[in-house]
C-alpha positions as CSV (number, residue, x, y, z in Angstrom):
1,M,-154.2,99.1,50.4
2,E,-155.7,102.3,49.1
3,I,-153.9,104.1,46.4
4,R,-155.1,107.5,45.4
5,Y,-154.4,109.4,42.5
6,S,-153.9,112.5,41.7
7,S,-155.1,114.2,38.2
8,H,-152.0,114.7,36.6
9,A,-151.8,110.6,38.0
10,V,-154.2,109.9,35.9
11,E,-153.6,111.9,32.6
12,R,-150.7,109.8,32.2
13,M,-152.6,106.5,33.1
14,F,-155.4,107.1,30.1
15,Q,-152.4,108.9,28.0
16,R,-149.5,105.3,28.8
17,R,-152.9,102.7,28.8
18,I,-151.0,101.9,32.3
19,S,-154.8,100.5,34.0
20,A,-155.0,100.9,38.1
21,Q,-154.5,97.1,38.6
22,E,-151.3,97.4,36.8
23,V,-151.1,100.3,39.0
24,E,-151.7,98.2,42.5
25,S,-150.5,94.6,40.7
26,L,-146.7,97.2,40.7
27,L,-146.7,99.1,44.4
28,A,-147.4,95.4,45.9
29,N,-144.6,93.8,44.2
30,P,-142.2,95.5,42.9
31,D,-139.3,94.5,40.8
32,G,-137.1,98.1,42.8
33,L,-137.3,100.7,44.6
34,I,-136.0,103.3,44.7
35,R,-135.9,106.0,47.3
36,Q,-136.0,109.8,46.3
37,S,-137.3,111.2,49.7
38,R,-138.4,109.9,53.5
39,D,-141.7,108.9,52.3
40,K,-141.3,109.5,47.9
41,V,-140.6,105.8,45.5
42,I,-140.5,104.9,42.5
43,A,-141.9,101.7,42.3
44,H,-140.7,99.8,39.1
45,K,-142.5,96.5,36.9
46,K,-141.4,95.3,33.9
47,I,-145.2,94.4,33.3
48,G,-146.2,90.3,31.7
49,G,-147.8,91.9,28.2
50,R,-146.9,95.0,27.8
51,R,-144.1,96.1,25.0
52,D,-142.8,98.9,26.5
53,N,-139.9,98.4,29.3
54,S,-140.6,98.9,32.5
55,V,-143.5,100.5,34.0
56,A,-142.5,102.7,37.1
57,V,-144.8,105.1,39.8
58,V,-144.3,107.9,41.3
59,A,-145.9,108.6,44.4
60,L,-145.9,109.5,48.0
61,Q,-146.9,107.2,51.0
62,R,-148.8,108.7,53.3
63,E,-151.5,107.8,56.1
64,G,-150.9,104.4,55.2
65,A,-151.9,105.2,51.8
66,W,-150.6,105.2,48.2
67,E,-150.5,108.6,46.5
68,V,-149.8,107.9,43.4
69,I,-147.5,111.6,41.2
70,T,-147.2,109.6,38.3
71,V,-146.5,107.0,35.8
72,M,-143.2,106.1,33.4
73,V,-143.3,103.5,30.8
74,N,-140.1,102.3,29.1
75,F,-138.3,103.2,32.7
76,E,-135.0,101.9,33.2
77,V,-132.6,102.2,36.2
78,R,-129.3,103.5,36.3
79,K,-126.4,102.5,37.8
């Protein structure tokens, strides 16, 4: 799976201590997906060993690759 990261996403990953391996795992096997548009999704997952709530990745799927826009922690799905 090819994953590209925006500079904003890299900065947020560093600040929130989220590794590229965690992002890859999340995109490959999310607990849930929220489709925001035809190619933009929020993928979220509870990652073991982390004290925060679910981690979420906002990404675009383009040309067979993921383009990560940002990452978030303490993500909650509102119903």
